[in-house]
VOPAGU-2260 file (C-alpha; in pm, 1 decimal, decimal comma):
REM VOPAGU-2260
SITE   aa  ch    i         X         Y         Z
SITE  UNK   A    0    3192,7   -2051,4     955,2
SITE  UNK   A    1    3500,6   -2258,8     896,3
SITE  UNK   A    2    3617,5   -2151,7    1247,4
SITE  UNK   A    3    3302,6   -2306,4    1393,1
SITE  UNK   A    4    3367,3   -2645,4    1236,6
SITE  UNK   A    5    3639,2   -2884,2    1331,8
SITE  UNK   A    6    3946,2   -2853,2    1122,6
SITE  UNK   A    7    3916,8   -3200,2     999,0
SITE  UNK   A    8    3537,9   -3162,5     900,0
SITE  UNK   A    9    3440,1   -3362,2     590,4
SITE  UNK   A   10    3263,4   -3127,8     349,8
SITE  UNK   A   11    3160,0   -3420,4     138,6
SITE  UNK   A   12    2922,0   -3533,3     409,3
SITE  UNK   A   13    2765,4   -3188,5     423,9
SITE  UNK   A   14    2728,2   -3182,3      49,4
SITE  UNK   A   15    2567,5   -3523,7      55,2
SITE  UNK   A   16    2325,6   -3413,9     328,3
SITE  UNK   A   17    2230,9   -3097,7     139,9
SITE  UNK   A   18    2195,8   -3291,8    -183,3
SITE  UNK   A   19    1973,2   -3546,9      -8,9
SITE  UNK   A   20    1758,9   -3271,7     140,5
SITE  UNK   A   21    1725,9   -3113,9    -204,9
SITE  UNK   A   22    1636,2   -3446,3    -362,1
SITE  UNK   A   23    1369,3   -3523,9    -101,1
SITE  UNK   A   24    1235,4   -3173,5    -129,6
SITE  UNK   A   25    1211,4   -3201,2    -505,0
SITE  UNK   A   26    1052,3   -3548,4    -474,6
SITE  UNK   A   27     786,9   -3433,3    -227,6
SITE  UNK   A   28     714,2   -3125,7    -434,5
SITE  UNK   A   29     685,5   -3324,1    -753,8
SITE  UNK   A   30     465,5   -3581,6    -584,2
SITE  UNK   A   31     245,7   -3308,9    -441,1
SITE  UNK   A   32     219,6   -3134,7    -776,2
SITE  UNK   A   33     145,4   -3466,3    -945,8
SITE  UNK   A   34    -136,5   -3534,8    -700,9
SITE  UNK   A   35    -279,2   -3188,8    -757,5
SITE  UNK   A   36    -261,2   -3237,7   -1134,6
SITE  UNK   A   37    -413,4   -3588,1   -1104,4
SITE  UNK   A   38    -700,0   -3454,7    -898,0
SITE  UNK   A   39    -750,9   -3173,6   -1146,7
SITE  UNK   A   40    -744,8   -3417,7   -1440,6
SITE  UNK   A   41    -983,1   -3652,3   -1263,7
SITE  UNK   A   42   -1216,8   -3362,7   -1196,1
SITE  UNK   A   43   -1194,2   -3257,4   -1560,5
SITE  UNK   A   44   -1251,2   -3617,4   -1674,4
SITE  UNK   A   45   -1556,4   -3646,1   -1449,8
SITE  UNK   A   46   -1685,6   -3319,6   -1586,6
SITE  UNK   A   47   -1628,9   -3438,3   -1945,6
SITE  UNK   A   48   -1799,2   -3773,3   -1870,8
SITE  UNK   A   49   -2093,7   -3594,0   -1716,8
SITE  UNK   A   50   -2114,6   -3371,4   -2021,9
SITE  UNK   A   51   -2093,2   -3672,8   -2251,0
SITE  UNK   A   52   -2359,0   -3857,2   -2051,7
SITE  UNK   A   53   -2579,9   -3553,8   -2061,8
SITE  UNK   A   54   -2519,7   -3518,4   -2435,4
SITE  UNK   A   55   -2587,5   -3889,7   -2488,7
SITE  UNK   A   56   -2915,0   -3858,7   -2297,2
SITE  UNK   A   57   -3017,5   -3558,6   -2506,8
SITE  UNK   A   58   -2925,6   -3743,4   -2827,4
SITE  UNK   A   59   -3133,8   -4044,9   -2719,1
SITE  UNK   A   60   -3423,8   -3818,8   -2630,0
SITE  UNK   A   61   -3399,3   -3645,0   -2965,2
SITE  UNK   A   62   -3373,8   -3982,1   -3140,8
SITE  UNK   A   63   -3686,2   -4106,1   -2963,9
SITE  UNK   A   64   -3871,9   -3787,9   -3052,2
SITE  UNK   A   65   -3754,6   -3814,9   -3414,1
SITE  UNK   A   66   -3841,9   -4183,4   -3434,1
SITE  UNK   A   67   -4182,2   -4120,3   -3279,3
SITE  UNK   A   68   -4246,4   -3833,9   -3519,6
SITE  UNK   A   69   -4120,5   -4039,5   -3815,0
SITE  UNK   A   70   -4337,6   -4336,1   -3715,6
SITE  UNK   A   71   -4640,2   -4111,2   -3683,0
SITE  UNK   A   72   -4572,1   -3958,0   -4024,6
SITE  UNK   A   73   -4517,8   -4299,1   -4181,2
SITE  UNK   A   74   -4842,9   -4421,5   -4029,1
SITE  UNK   A   75   -5018,1   -4110,7   -4156,0
SITE  UNK   A   76   -4870,0   -4165,5   -4502,9
SITE  UNK   A   77   -4981,2   -4530,6   -4505,6
SITE  UNK   A   78   -5330,1   -4424,4   -4404,0
SITE  UNK   A   79   -5337,6   -4159,6   -4675,4
SITE  UNK   A   80   -5210,8   -4412,9   -4931,0
SITE  UNK   A   81   -5483,5   -4661,6   -4834,8
SITE  UNK   A   82   -5744,8   -4388,7   -4860,5
SITE  UNK   A   83   -5605,0   -4282,9   -5199,0
SITE  UNK   A   84   -5604,9   -4645,6   -5317,9
SITE  UNK   A   85   -5964,6   -4683,6   -5201,2
SITE  UNK   A   86   -6064,8   -4365,8   -5383,2
SITE  UNK   A   87   -5880,5   -4476,3   -5696,8
SITE  UNK   A   88   -6046,9   -4816,2   -5683,1
SITE  UNK   A   89   -6387,0   -4656,7   -5630,0
SITE  UNK   A   90   -6334,5   -4420,4   -5925,2
SITE  UNK   A   91   -6217,9   -4713,4   -6138,5
SITE  UNK   A   92   -6522,5   -4916,1   -6034,6
SITE  UNK   A   93   -6756,7   -4627,9   -6114,2
SITE  UNK   A   94   -6586,5   -4583,2   -6448,9
SITE  UNK   A   95   -6621,5   -4949,2   -6533,8
SITE  UNK   A   96   -6985,1   -4954,4   -6426,0
SITE  UNK   A   97   -7054,3   -4645,6   -6635,3
SITE  UNK   A   98   -6896,9   -4799,4   -6946,8
SITE  UNK   A   99   -7030,4   -5153,9   -6907,0
SITE  UNK   A  100   -7359,0   -5244,2   -7071,9
SITE  UNK   A  101   -7606,3   -5286,0   -6783,9
SITE  UNK   A  102   -7817,5   -5522,9   -6994,8
SITE  UNK   A  103   -7551,8   -5795,5   -7006,8
SITE  UNK   A  104   -7660,8   -5967,6   -6684,7
SITE  UNK   A  105   -8037,1   -5920,3   -6699,9
SITE  UNK   A  106   -8279,8   -6211,6   -6714,1
SITE  UNK   A  107   -8425,9   -6180,0   -7062,1
SITE  UNK   A  108   -8620,4   -6502,7   -7094,5
SITE  UNK   A  109   -8977,2   -6372,6   -7058,0
SITE  UNK   A  110   -8858,3   -6124,2   -6791,1
SITE  UNK   A  111   -8660,5   -5828,6   -6931,0
SITE  UNK   A  112   -8710,2   -5693,9   -7281,4
SITE  UNK   A  113   -8458,0   -5576,0   -7541,7
SITE  UNK   A  114   -8610,4   -5345,1   -7800,6
SITE  UNK   A  115   -8547,2   -5358,7   -8174,8
SITE  UNK   A  116   -8279,9   -5087,7   -8148,1
SITE  UNK   A  117   -8056,9   -5280,9   -7909,5
SITE  UNK   A  118   -7737,8   -5428,8   -8048,7
SITE  UNK   A  119   -7397,8   -5513,7   -7895,2
SITE  UNK   A  120   -7139,3   -5236,5   -7895,1
SITE  UNK   A  121   -6896,0   -5440,7   -8106,0
SITE  UNK   A  122   -6902,8   -5790,5   -8251,7
SITE  UNK   A  123   -6620,6   -6029,3   -8340,4
SITE  UNK   A  124   -6649,0   -6335,3   -8562,0
SITE  UNK   A  125   -6584,9   -6682,8   -8422,4
SITE  UNK   A  126   -6276,5   -6846,4   -8571,9
SITE  UNK   A  127   -6385,9   -7053,6   -8878,4
SITE  UNK   A  128   -6215,2   -7354,8   -8719,8
SITE  UNK   A  129   -6475,8   -7355,4   -8444,5
SITE  UNK   A  130   -6791,5   -7280,7   -8645,1
SITE  UNK   A  131   -7061,0   -7539,4   -8699,9
SITE  UNK   A  132   -7099,7   -7668,3   -9057,5
SITE  UNK   A  133   -7428,7   -7482,9   -9111,3
SITE  UNK   A  134   -7359,4   -7182,7   -8887,5
SITE  UNK   A  135   -7491,3   -6851,6   -9011,6
SITE  UNK   A  136   -7480,4   -6652,9   -8688,8
SITE  UNK   A  137   -7119,1   -6675,4   -8581,0
SITE  UNK   A  138   -7053,1   -6339,8   -8416,9
SITE  UNK   A  139   -7024,1   -6265,2   -8045,0
SITE  UNK   A  140   -6971,5   -5955,3   -7833,7
SITE  UNK   A  141   -6608,5   -5850,0   -7883,0
SITE  UNK   A  142   -6534,9   -5857,4   -7508,8
SITE  UNK   A  143   -6663,7   -6214,9   -7493,1
SITE  UNK   A  144   -6469,7   -6337,5   -7795,8
SITE  UNK   A  145   -6140,5   -6388,0   -7607,9
SITE  UNK   A  146   -6308,0   -6595,5   -7336,9
SITE  UNK   A  147   -6485,9   -6805,5   -7598,8
SITE  UNK   A  148   -6161,6   -6855,7   -7791,2
SITE  UNK   A  149   -5991,0   -6980,6   -7475,1
SITE  UNK   A  150   -6281,3   -7219,2   -7413,2
SITE  UNK   A  151   -6260,2   -7362,4   -7766,4
SITE  UNK   A  152   -5880,9   -7400,1   -7739,5
SITE  UNK   A  153   -5909,5   -7580,1   -7404,2
SITE  UNK   A  154   -6170,9   -7821,2   -7539,5
SITE  UNK   A  155   -5954,5   -7889,6   -7843,6
SITE  UNK   A  156   -5652,5   -7962,5   -7623,3
SITE  UNK   A  157   -5866,7   -8218,9   -7442,0
SITE  UNK   A  158   -5937,1   -8392,9   -7771,8
SITE  UNK   A  159   -6291,3   -8262,1   -7824,8
SITE  UNK   A  160   -6458,4   -8122,5   -8136,9
SITE  UNK   A  161   -6666,9   -7844,5   -7981,0
SITE  UNK   A  162   -6823,1   -7603,2   -8232,5
SITE  UNK   A  163   -7036,1   -7289,4   -8220,6
SITE  UNK   A  164   -7354,5   -7325,8   -8420,7
SITE  UNK   A  165   -7541,7   -7002,4   -8349,0
SITE  UNK   A  166   -7439,9   -6689,1   -8155,5
SITE  UNK   A  167   -7557,8   -6329,0   -8198,8
SITE  UNK   A  168   -7904,2   -6284,5   -8345,7
SITE  UNK   A  169   -8056,4   -5941,0   -8396,5
SITE  UNK   A  170   -8411,4   -5847,2   -8299,2
SITE  UNK   A  171   -8516,4   -5890,2   -8662,3
SITE  UNK   A  172   -8341,4   -6224,3   -8706,2
SITE  UNK   A  173   -8503,2   -6358,8   -8389,5
SITE  UNK   A  174   -8841,9   -6234,7   -8508,8
SITE  UNK   A  175   -8804,8   -6420,0   -8839,5
SITE  UNK   A  176   -8680,3   -6734,8   -8666,3
SITE  UNK   A  177   -8968,4   -6737,1   -8418,5
SITE  UNK   A  178   -9219,5   -6680,4   -8697,6
SITE  UNK   A  179   -9085,8   -6981,0   -8888,3
SITE  UNK   A  180   -9103,2   -7197,3   -8574,9
SITE  UNK   A  181   -9463,0   -7091,4   -8514,5
SITE  UNK   A  182   -9554,8   -7195,3   -8865,7
SITE  UNK   A  183   -9392,0   -7534,3   -8815,8
SITE  UNK   A  184   -9467,4   -7609,2   -8449,9
SITE  UNK   A  185   -9754,4   -7377,8   -8365,2
SITE  UNK   A  186   -9778,3   -7268,3   -8003,3
SITE  UNK   A  187   -9535,9   -7547,5   -7916,3
SITE  UNK   A  188   -9256,6   -7320,3   -8042,9
SITE  UNK   A  189   -9293,6   -7114,4   -7724,9
SITE  UNK   A  190   -9140,4   -7402,3   -7530,7
SITE  UNK   A  191   -8804,0   -7370,0   -7700,7
SITE  UNK   A  192   -8787,9   -7037,6   -7881,2
SITE  UNK   A  193   -8792,7   -6688,3   -7732,4
SITE  UNK   A  194   -8991,3   -6403,2   -7877,9
SITE  UNK   A  195   -8792,4   -6118,8   -8029,8
SITE  UNK   A  196   -8661,9   -5892,7   -7754,4
SITE  UNK   A  197   -8650,0   -6176,8   -7501,4
SITE  UNK   A  198   -8367,7   -6379,4   -7649,7
SITE  UNK   A  199   -8026,3   -6392,8   -7485,1
SITE  UNK   A  200   -7877,8   -6421,8   -7833,5
SITE  UNK   A  201   -7954,1   -6053,4   -7898,8
SITE  UNK   A  202   -7698,7   -5964,6   -7629,3
SITE  UNK   A  203   -7417,5   -6125,5   -7826,9
SITE  UNK   A  204   -7315,2   -6320,3   -7515,0
SITE  UNK   A  205   -7509,1   -6644,4   -7580,5
SITE  UNK   A  206   -7405,5   -6931,6   -7806,6
SITE  UNK   A  207   -7553,9   -7264,3   -7914,1
SITE  UNK   A  208   -7289,7   -7536,1   -7919,5
SITE  UNK   A  209   -7275,0   -7849,8   -8128,0
SITE  UNK   A  210   -6996,3   -8086,3   -8233,1
SITE  UNK   A  211   -6860,3   -8226,5   -8555,6
SITE  UNK   A  212   -7047,4   -8553,4   -8506,8
SITE  UNK   A  213   -7394,2   -8392,2   -8503,3
SITE  UNK   A  214   -7349,0   -8221,4   -8839,5
SITE  UNK   A  215   -7464,4   -7885,5   -8708,7
SITE  UNK   A  216   -7769,7   -8020,9   -8528,2
SITE  UNK   A  217   -7848,6   -7931,1   -8166,8
SITE  UNK   A  218   -8066,0   -8219,8   -8059,7
SITE  UNK   A  219   -7863,3   -8495,1   -7895,8
SITE  UNK   A  220   -7590,5   -8259,2   -7776,5
SITE  UNK   A  221   -7652,3   -8370,2   -7416,8
SITE  UNK   A  222   -7526,6   -8718,3   -7511,7
SITE  UNK   A  223   -7190,1   -8593,9   -7635,1
SITE  UNK   A  224   -6856,1   -8574,5   -7450,7
SITE  UNK   A  225   -6846,3   -8204,9   -7543,2
SITE  UNK   A  226   -7156,3   -8138,3   -7332,0
SITE  UNK   A  227   -7007,7   -8323,5   -7034,9
SITE  UNK   A  228   -6687,8   -8125,5   -7077,0
SITE  UNK   A  229   -6882,8   -7797,1   -7072,0
SITE  UNK   A  230   -7058,1   -7898,8   -6750,2
SITE  UNK   A  231   -6719,3   -7941,7   -6584,0
SITE  UNK   A  232   -6524,7   -7658,7   -6743,9
SITE  UNK   A  233   -6740,4   -7385,5   -6901,6
SITE  UNK   A  234   -6756,2   -7183,6   -6577,8
SITE  UNK   A  235   -6378,4   -7140,4   -6586,7
SITE  UNK   A  236   -6427,1   -6925,3   -6896,4
SITE  UNK   A  237   -6738,6   -6741,3   -6775,3
SITE  UNK   A  238   -7010,8   -6949,7   -6941,6
SITE  UNK   A  239   -7318,9   -7102,2   -6778,3
SITE  UNK   A  240   -7599,0   -7329,7   -6899,2
SITE  UNK   A  241   -7903,2   -7103,2   -6935,2
SITE  UNK   A  242   -8182,1   -7360,0   -6947,2
SITE  UNK   A  243   -8106,2   -7678,3   -6751,3
SITE  UNK   A  244   -8359,3   -7957,3   -6712,4
SITE  UNK   A  245   -8664,4   -7846,9   -6513,9
SITE  UNK   A  246   -8617,4   -7471,2   -6565,5
SITE  UNK   A  247   -8925,9   -7248,0   -6560,2
SITE  UNK   A  248   -8875,0   -7086,6   -6900,9
SITE  UNK   A  249   -8801,4   -7327,9   -7183,2
SITE  UNK   A  250   -8741,1   -7694,0   -7240,1
SITE  UNK   A  251   -8399,7   -7834,6   -7153,2
SITE  UNK   A  252   -8144,5   -7682,0   -7392,1
SITE  UNK   A  253   -7804,6   -7846,5   -7330,8
SITE  UNK   A  254   -7657,6   -7655,7   -7626,1
SITE  UNK   A  255   -7747,7   -7303,7   -7509,4
SITE  UNK   A  256   -7478,8   -7136,3   -7296,5
SITE  UNK   A  257   -7442,7   -6774,3   -7190,9
SITE  UNK   A  258   -7141,7   -6568,0   -7088,6
SITE  UNK   A  259   -7186,6   -6401,9   -6745,2
SITE  UNK   A  260   -6822,8   -6348,7   -6645,1
SITE  UNK   A  261   -6581,8   -6582,3   -6472,1
SITE  UNK   A  262   -6656,2   -6462,8   -6116,5
SITE  UNK   A  263   -7032,6   -6514,2   -6140,7
SITE  UNK   A  264   -7002,3   -6838,3   -6338,4
SITE  UNK   A  265   -6768,8   -6984,0   -6077,1
SITE  UNK   A  266   -7003,7   -6871,3   -5798,5
SITE  UNK   A  267   -7303,2   -7040,6   -5965,8
SITE  UNK   A  268   -7100,9   -7357,1   -6027,7
SITE  UNK   A  269   -6963,2   -7373,6   -5672,8
SITE  UNK   A  270   -7306,2   -7320,1   -5514,1
SITE  UNK   A  271   -7479,0   -7548,7   -5767,5
SITE  UNK   A  272   -7746,8   -7291,6   -5849,3
SITE  UNK   A  273   -7873,9   -7162,4   -6181,6
SITE  UNK   A  274   -7856,0   -6811,2   -6318,2
SITE  UNK   A  275   -8232,6   -6762,3   -6333,8
SITE  UNK   A  276   -8272,3   -6878,7   -5974,4
SITE  UNK   A  277   -8038,3   -6613,4   -5834,6
SITE  UNK   A  278   -8173,6   -6277,0   -5717,0
SITE  UNK   A  279   -8123,8   -6010,0   -5983,9
SITE  UNK   A  280   -7970,0   -5768,4   -5731,9
SITE  UNK   A  281   -7700,5   -6024,5   -5650,5
SITE  UNK   A  282   -7638,7   -6086,3   -6018,3
SITE  UNK   A  283   -7605,1   -5712,3   -6085,2
SITE  UNK   A  284   -7326,5   -5687,6   -5824,5
SITE  UNK   A  285   -7106,0   -5894,3   -6058,6
SITE  UNK   A  286   -7145,9   -5658,6   -6354,8
SITE  UNK   A  287   -6837,0   -5453,5   -6267,7
SITE  UNK   A  288   -6611,9   -5760,8   -6298,3
SITE  UNK   A  289   -6784,5   -5936,2   -6587,5
SITE  UNK   A  290   -6479,6   -5909,2   -6814,6
SITE  UNK   A  291   -6209,3   -5967,3   -6550,2
């Protein structure tokens, strides 16, 4: 080959040409391979993104299904809880009705009758501090005692000298009392004294109030600040005036108050109606909450 080339041929030039051709060849090959790899990577990336998008969609779908199922279960649980609460409340109400004396809210003044065997389940004595000076009947139904104590305390805090003169009276005690009144007043006793079995006092929920200024007497109580205080506040503690002026049973008795429960007492006070003017069926509906 040397014979084919001029004698003075520069081999450096040939080397440079061959080196350049090799370089360009390597460059174009590398570039081509890079493009192929880039396209392959892009295709793989697209495939991965599609898979991720698909997976994300499935996760969202599953999340929605789970959330929907969870919400439905939570709603079902809330419904079941409400139903259980209603059942529990109903059972509690039935239990309270079954254990509460049904006679406590009856109209006994010449209407309902309590026989000689009736007596309150349990009696508590009124605190000596709040007994009238000549009081001999100073017991009340135990469940009423706390309400009465709160009433006395509230009156005392307001600077009043409210006292309890007569509370529970048995069938026999009422019989003896009525007999003595008949001897003294004749038939006129029927205007202010109940026959045995018709007295609210036999329930243990009625009390005759007086004050320290009356010396244990009842007459004139309507002219005392204690009476005015009871008119404004007794209902807060469950007590109502049994025989207001103009009632159909007895003469006006400002001293005679009866416990009927806070809910009913507040209802009567708010509507400005009297216990004996309310329908008995409405009154009976308050029995379940009489000691609330």
